[in-house]
C-alpha positions as CSV (number, residue, x, y, z in Angstrom):
1,M,-11.6,14.1,25.0
2,T,-8.5,15.4,22.7
3,I,-10.5,18.0,20.2
4,L,-8.9,18.1,16.8
5,T,-9.7,20.7,13.9
6,S,-9.3,19.9,9.9
7,D,-5.5,21.5,10.7
8,S,-4.4,18.4,12.9
9,N,-4.3,16.5,9.7
10,P,-0.7,16.0,8.1
11,F,-0.9,14.9,4.9
12,Q,-0.9,17.1,1.6
13,S,-3.6,15.7,0.1
14,F,-6.3,13.4,1.0
15,W,-5.5,11.0,-2.3
16,W,-2.0,9.1,-2.1
17,G,-0.1,7.4,-4.1
18,G,2.1,4.1,-3.3
19,Y,5.1,2.7,-4.7
20,E,5.9,-1.1,-4.3
21,C,8.9,-1.0,-2.2
22,T,9.2,-4.2,-1.3
23,D,12.6,-5.9,-0.5
24,Q,11.8,-9.1,1.1
25,L,13.1,-12.5,0.4
26,N,10.9,-14.1,-1.7
27,A,9.0,-18.5,-1.4
28,F,12.2,-19.0,-3.7
29,G,14.5,-17.4,-1.5
30,N,15.5,-15.0,-4.0
31,R,15.4,-11.3,-3.0
32,V,13.2,-8.8,-4.7
33,D,13.7,-5.7,-5.0
34,F,10.6,-3.8,-6.1
35,L,11.5,0.2,-6.4
36,P,13.9,-0.8,-9.8
37,L,12.3,-3.5,-10.7
38,T,9.0,-1.4,-10.9
39,G,11.2,1.8,-12.5
40,H,10.3,4.1,-9.8
41,L,14.1,4.6,-9.1
42,Q,14.9,5.6,-12.9
43,L,11.3,7.1,-12.9
44,I,10.8,8.9,-10.2
45,D,10.8,12.5,-11.8
46,E,8.4,11.3,-14.1
47,D,6.0,9.2,-11.9
48,Y,6.0,12.1,-9.4
49,A,5.0,14.9,-12.5
50,A,1.8,12.3,-13.7
51,Q,0.2,12.0,-10.4
52,K,0.1,15.6,-9.7
53,P,-3.6,16.0,-12.6
54,F,-4.9,13.2,-10.1
55,N,-4.4,15.5,-6.9
56,I,-1.9,12.8,-5.7
57,G,0.0,15.0,-3.1
58,T,1.4,12.7,-1.1
59,V,2.9,9.3,-1.4
60,R,4.0,6.2,0.4
61,E,7.8,5.3,0.1
62,G,10.1,3.0,1.3
63,I,13.8,2.9,2.6
64,R,14.7,-0.7,1.3
65,W,16.4,-1.7,4.7
66,A,17.7,-4.6,3.1
67,M,20.2,-2.1,0.9
68,I,20.3,0.2,3.6
69,E,22.4,-1.9,5.5
70,K,24.9,-4.2,3.7
71,T,27.1,-4.1,6.7
72,P,25.6,-4.5,10.7
73,Y,25.2,-0.2,11.8
74,Q,26.6,0.7,8.5
75,Y,24.2,2.4,6.5
76,D,23.9,3.6,2.7
77,F,21.1,6.4,2.3
78,S,22.3,7.1,-0.4
79,T,19.3,6.1,-2.7
80,V,16.9,7.8,0.3
81,Q,18.6,11.2,-0.7
82,M,18.3,10.7,-4.4
83,M,14.5,9.8,-3.9
84,L,14.4,12.6,-1.4
85,D,15.7,15.4,-3.9
86,A,12.8,14.1,-6.4
87,G,9.9,14.8,-3.6
88,K,11.5,18.3,-2.9
89,R,11.7,19.2,-6.7
90,H,8.1,18.2,-7.2
91,G,6.4,19.2,-3.6
92,V,5.5,15.6,-3.3
93,Q,5.3,15.1,0.5
94,Q,7.1,11.4,1.1
95,I,5.7,8.7,3.7
96,W,8.2,6.7,5.0
97,D,8.5,2.6,5.4
98,L,11.5,1.5,7.3
99,C,10.5,-2.2,6.9
100,H,8.7,-3.3,3.9
101,F,8.8,-7.1,4.3
102,G,12.5,-6.9,4.0
103,Y,14.9,-7.6,6.8
104,P,18.9,-7.6,5.7
105,D,20.9,-10.9,5.3
106,D,21.7,-11.9,8.8
107,L,18.5,-11.1,10.4
108,T,15.3,-12.5,10.8
109,P,12.4,-11.2,13.4
110,L,13.4,-14.8,15.4
111,H,16.9,-13.0,15.7
112,P,18.0,-11.8,19.1
113,M,19.4,-8.8,17.9
114,F,16.6,-8.3,15.7
115,A,15.1,-5.2,17.5
116,R,18.2,-3.6,19.0
117,R,19.7,-3.6,14.6
118,F,15.6,-1.9,14.0
119,A,16.2,0.3,16.8
120,A,19.7,1.6,15.8
121,L,17.9,2.1,11.9
122,C,15.4,4.4,12.9
123,R,17.7,6.4,14.9
124,A,20.4,6.3,12.0
125,F,17.3,7.7,9.7
126,V,15.8,10.1,11.4
127,D,19.4,11.4,11.7
128,F,19.8,11.7,8.0
129,Y,16.4,12.8,7.6
130,R,16.7,15.7,9.8
131,S,19.8,16.5,8.2
132,Q,17.9,16.5,5.1
133,R,14.8,18.2,6.5
134,P,15.1,19.6,9.6
135,D,11.1,21.2,9.8
136,D,9.1,19.0,7.8
137,V,6.6,16.9,9.4
138,L,8.1,13.4,9.3
139,I,5.8,10.9,9.1
140,V,7.3,6.8,9.5
141,T,5.7,3.6,9.2
142,P,7.9,1.4,11.2
143,I,7.1,-1.7,9.6
144,N,4.3,-2.5,7.1
145,E,1.8,-5.2,7.4
146,V,3.2,-7.2,10.7
147,S,0.2,-9.3,10.8
148,F,0.3,-10.1,6.8
149,I,4.0,-11.3,6.7
150,S,4.0,-12.5,10.3
151,W,1.7,-15.4,8.5
152,L,3.8,-15.2,5.6
153,G,6.9,-16.0,7.5
154,G,6.1,-18.0,10.0
155,D,2.5,-20.2,8.8
156,A,2.9,-20.3,5.7
157,N,6.5,-20.5,4.5
158,G,6.4,-17.7,2.0
159,T,9.2,-15.3,3.2
160,T,12.0,-15.8,6.0
161,P,12.5,-17.4,8.4
162,Y,10.4,-19.8,6.2
163,C,8.6,-21.6,9.4
164,H,5.2,-23.2,9.9
165,G,3.4,-23.1,13.3
166,Q,5.5,-20.0,14.2
167,G,3.7,-17.0,13.1
168,W,2.8,-15.6,17.1
169,R,6.5,-15.8,17.6
170,V,7.3,-14.3,14.5
171,K,4.6,-11.4,15.2
172,Y,6.0,-11.1,18.7
173,G,9.5,-10.4,17.7
174,L,7.8,-8.1,14.9
175,M,6.4,-5.7,17.5
176,R,9.1,-6.1,19.5
177,A,11.0,-4.5,17.1
178,Y,8.3,-2.2,15.9
179,I,7.4,-0.7,19.6
180,E,11.5,-0.4,20.4
181,G,12.2,1.3,16.7
182,S,9.2,3.5,17.4
183,Y,10.8,4.5,20.8
184,A,14.2,5.3,19.1
185,L,12.2,7.2,16.2
186,R,10.6,9.7,19.0
187,E,14.0,9.8,21.6
188,A,15.4,11.3,18.2
189,D,12.6,13.3,17.1
190,P,9.7,14.0,20.0
191,S,7.6,15.3,16.9
192,I,7.6,12.3,14.3
193,R,4.0,11.2,13.4
194,L,3.7,7.2,13.6
195,L,1.3,6.1,10.8
196,T,0.0,1.9,11.0
197,T,-0.6,0.1,8.0
198,E,-2.1,-3.4,8.8
199,P,-4.8,-5.4,7.4
200,L,-8.9,-4.9,7.8
201,I,-10.7,-8.2,7.3
202,S,-13.7,-10.0,7.9
203,I,-13.6,-13.5,8.5
204,V,-17.1,-15.2,9.0
205,P,-18.3,-18.9,9.4
206,P,-20.1,-21.3,7.0
207,P,-23.6,-20.9,6.5
208,N,-25.3,-23.6,9.0
209,P,-22.3,-23.3,11.3
210,W,-21.6,-25.7,14.1
211,P,-21.1,-23.9,17.4
212,Q,-17.1,-24.4,16.8
213,H,-17.0,-22.6,13.2
214,R,-18.7,-19.6,15.4
215,R,-16.3,-19.6,17.9
216,E,-13.0,-20.3,15.8
217,A,-14.0,-17.4,12.9
218,R,-14.5,-15.0,15.6
219,E,-11.4,-15.4,17.3
220,S,-9.6,-15.5,13.6
221,H,-11.2,-12.2,12.7
222,E,-9.9,-10.4,16.4
223,N,-6.8,-11.8,15.8
224,Q,-6.2,-8.9,13.1
225,F,-6.0,-6.7,15.6
226,Q,-3.0,-8.4,17.7
227,A,-0.4,-5.9,16.2
228,T,-2.3,-2.6,16.9
229,D,-3.4,-4.6,20.3
230,I,0.5,-5.4,20.9
231,L,1.8,-1.9,20.1
232,C,-1.3,-0.1,22.3
233,G,-0.4,-1.8,25.5
234,R,-3.4,-3.8,25.3
235,L,-1.4,-7.4,24.1
236,C,1.6,-8.5,25.6
237,P,2.0,-5.3,27.9
238,E,5.6,-7.0,28.9
239,L,6.9,-5.5,25.9
240,G,6.2,-2.4,26.5
241,G,3.8,-0.9,24.3
242,S,1.6,2.3,25.4
243,P,-1.2,4.2,23.8
244,E,1.3,7.3,23.2
245,L,2.6,4.6,20.1
246,L,-0.4,4.1,18.8
247,D,-1.2,7.6,16.6
248,I,-2.5,7.6,13.1
249,V,-4.6,4.0,12.4
250,G,-3.8,3.0,8.6
251,F,-5.9,-0.5,7.6
252,N,-5.0,-1.9,4.1
253,Y,-7.6,-3.1,2.3
254,Y,-7.9,-5.4,-0.9
255,Y,-10.5,-7.3,-2.7
256,D,-10.2,-10.7,-1.0
257,N,-9.8,-9.3,2.6
258,Q,-13.2,-10.6,3.1
259,W,-13.8,-14.8,3.2
260,Q,-14.8,-17.5,4.9
261,L,-13.4,-20.2,7.7
262,H,-13.5,-23.6,7.4
263,P,-13.7,-24.5,4.1
264,Y,-12.2,-21.0,3.2
265,Q,-13.5,-19.0,0.5
266,K,-13.8,-15.6,-0.7
267,L,-16.4,-13.7,-0.3
268,G,-17.3,-12.0,-3.8
269,W,-17.4,-7.9,-2.9
270,N,-19.6,-6.8,-6.6
271,D,-21.8,-10.0,-7.0
272,V,-25.2,-9.7,-8.1
273,Q,-26.7,-11.2,-5.0
274,M,-24.6,-10.1,-2.2
275,D,-23.4,-12.7,0.5
276,P,-25.7,-11.4,3.4
277,R,-22.3,-12.4,5.4
278,W,-20.3,-9.4,3.5
279,V,-19.7,-6.2,5.9
280,P,-19.1,-3.0,3.9
281,L,-15.8,-1.5,4.1
282,H,-17.6,1.6,6.3
283,K,-18.9,-0.6,8.9
284,L,-15.6,-2.4,9.2
285,L,-13.5,1.5,9.4
286,R,-16.4,2.4,12.0
287,K,-16.0,-0.5,14.6
288,A,-12.0,-0.2,14.1
289,Y,-12.2,3.7,15.0
290,Q,-14.5,2.7,18.2
291,R,-11.8,0.1,19.3
292,Y,-8.8,3.2,18.9
293,G,-10.3,6.2,18.9
294,R,-7.6,7.7,16.3
295,P,-7.8,9.8,13.2
296,F,-7.3,6.9,10.6
297,A,-6.5,6.3,6.7
298,I,-7.1,3.8,4.1
299,T,-3.4,3.2,3.2
300,E,-3.5,0.4,1.1
301,T,-6.4,-0.4,-1.6
302,S,-6.7,-1.5,-5.0
303,H,-8.1,-3.9,-7.6
304,P,-6.3,-5.5,-10.4
305,G,-7.5,-6.1,-14.1
306,V,-10.5,-4.9,-15.6
307,D,-13.2,-4.2,-12.5
308,R,-10.7,-1.5,-11.4
309,P,-13.0,1.5,-12.2
310,I,-15.8,-0.2,-10.3
311,W,-13.3,-0.7,-7.2
312,W,-13.0,3.0,-7.1
313,R,-16.6,3.9,-7.2
314,M,-17.3,1.2,-4.3
315,I,-14.4,2.8,-2.0
316,A,-15.1,6.3,-2.9
317,D,-19.0,5.3,-1.6
318,E,-17.4,3.9,1.6
319,C,-15.5,6.8,2.3
320,A,-18.3,9.2,1.6
321,Q,-20.5,7.2,3.7
322,V,-17.0,7.6,6.7
323,L,-16.9,11.2,6.1
324,R,-20.7,12.2,6.6
325,K,-20.7,10.8,9.9
326,G,-17.7,12.9,11.2
327,L,-15.3,10.0,11.5
328,P,-11.1,11.3,10.8
329,L,-10.7,9.1,8.0
330,Q,-8.1,11.7,6.8
331,G,-6.4,9.7,3.6
332,V,-6.6,7.2,0.8
333,C,-3.9,5.7,-0.7
334,I,-3.8,3.8,-4.0
335,Y,-1.5,1.3,-3.8
336,P,0.2,0.4,-6.3
337,L,0.0,3.3,-8.5
338,I,2.1,1.8,-10.8
339,D,1.5,-1.7,-11.2
340,R,3.8,-4.4,-10.0
341,P,5.0,-8.1,-10.5
342,D,4.1,-11.3,-8.4
343,W,6.8,-11.7,-5.4
344,D,7.5,-14.9,-6.5
345,H,7.2,-15.1,-10.5
346,T,8.6,-11.7,-11.3
347,H,7.7,-11.9,-14.6
348,E,3.3,-11.9,-13.8
349,W,2.2,-8.6,-12.9
350,H,-1.2,-8.0,-11.3
351,Q,-2.5,-4.7,-13.5
352,S,-3.4,-3.2,-10.3
353,G,-2.0,-0.2,-10.9
354,L,-3.6,3.8,-12.2
355,W,-0.5,3.0,-14.7
356,D,0.1,-0.2,-16.5
357,A,4.0,-1.2,-17.3
358,D,4.7,-1.7,-20.9
359,L,7.4,-4.3,-20.9
360,S,8.4,-4.0,-24.3
361,Q,10.1,-0.2,-23.3
362,P,12.5,0.1,-21.1
363,G,11.3,1.6,-17.8
364,P,9.1,-0.1,-17.9
365,A,7.3,2.1,-19.9
366,R,4.1,3.9,-18.1
367,V,0.8,3.2,-19.8
368,L,-2.6,5.4,-18.0
369,H,-5.2,3.2,-17.4
370,Q,-7.7,5.4,-18.9
371,P,-11.0,3.7,-17.3
372,S,-9.0,3.7,-14.1
373,A,-8.1,7.6,-14.7
374,E,-11.8,8.5,-15.0
375,A,-12.8,6.4,-12.1
376,L,-10.8,7.8,-9.9
377,L,-11.7,11.6,-10.9
378,Q,-15.0,11.2,-10.2
379,A,-14.5,8.9,-7.2
380,Q,-13.0,12.2,-5.8
381,A,-15.2,14.3,-6.3
382,V,-17.9,11.7,-4.4
383,V,-15.4,12.4,-1.1
384,S,-14.7,15.8,-1.9
385,A,-18.5,16.4,-1.6
386,A,-19.3,14.3,1.4
387,K,-16.5,16.4,3.5
388,P,-18.1,18.0,6.6
389,P,-17.5,21.4,6.3
390,R,-14.5,22.7,8.5
391,R,-15.3,21.9,12.4
392,R,-13.8,21.4,15.8
393,V,-14.2,16.8,15.6
394,L,-14.6,15.1,18.6
395,L,-12.1,12.2,19.6
396,P,-12.7,9.9,22.1
397,Q,-9.9,8.4,24.0
398,L,-8.4,5.4,23.2
399,P,-9.9,2.9,25.4
400,E,-8.5,2.0,29.2
401,L,-6.4,-1.0,29.2
402,L,-7.2,-3.9,30.9
């Protein structure tokens, strides 16, 4: 049994901001680069200053692998340097994604050198970071949402390698790189904290299901854990996964993360009469915690449009229930904090952030969504009231591997 105190939480604030940092090839084969597209690179000082009144001292940022490594094994961290400097000026803690859906032009997860190149990037990043910040707590997400990007690129033809029916192969290649990269990070700096960021979903069969429907829904639901199970060595042990690589477990949760299989149909999260198959978020989090026995965080959550305030009230209530149970929920990330466009149709903006984008002004300019701002402050008060007093928390050890 591992004994933790509240001091074990490495995050500067419970509420985090996420800045969309994808640098992927989209469905049309075009490279998108969201840090400048959303204006965050240009307005990073303004963004960091604006988040302070909302008790956001921790942010998720990305280094943009495709932009860092234009030539194999040659790295340009000048943009990361600029971002680090801004973080220091504003006292903001930055969590770093090393691969957020984008790979260099000459690589895909199916390339035989993919894992080796990623591990080399990990070593180079640690060397660079520690030359700037020798004593900070460094929290890294090696590869963001392996489950999702494996499906998008391996089954849905939505990004490189633009495949159908190859989702498992893409996932296997990504997890080989994830594991080799994690060991490289730990070899370069044993103090590094590793944060996973995988979707948390619920898949259910249709009403009055056949036995086959139940079986397929159960299997599809269970597959959401494949990437994390590989990381900790439960699945595909030949890749070298180990419980020591499972540190802080992050879950990405959006309004469309629960659906019916056969036929596909989203379950409504705020219906007047709730579908009895809907599972409250606190129950999904509790089951996931029981599976892994690690401190955890909601690493992405948001809602587009006018329902944003209702979403934040729901998230607060669910988090409060988790905290009242004494479970080690260590943070919630508003993702995106600043509005973002669609990956494939970049003229369409989601209106899902705390700030909307005013495209009529350079930047684009930020426009605070006042109803969301008020709801977020109320949500923070609800969560603060639910936090248990400072005490020791007993975390179960990771269950024995079969």
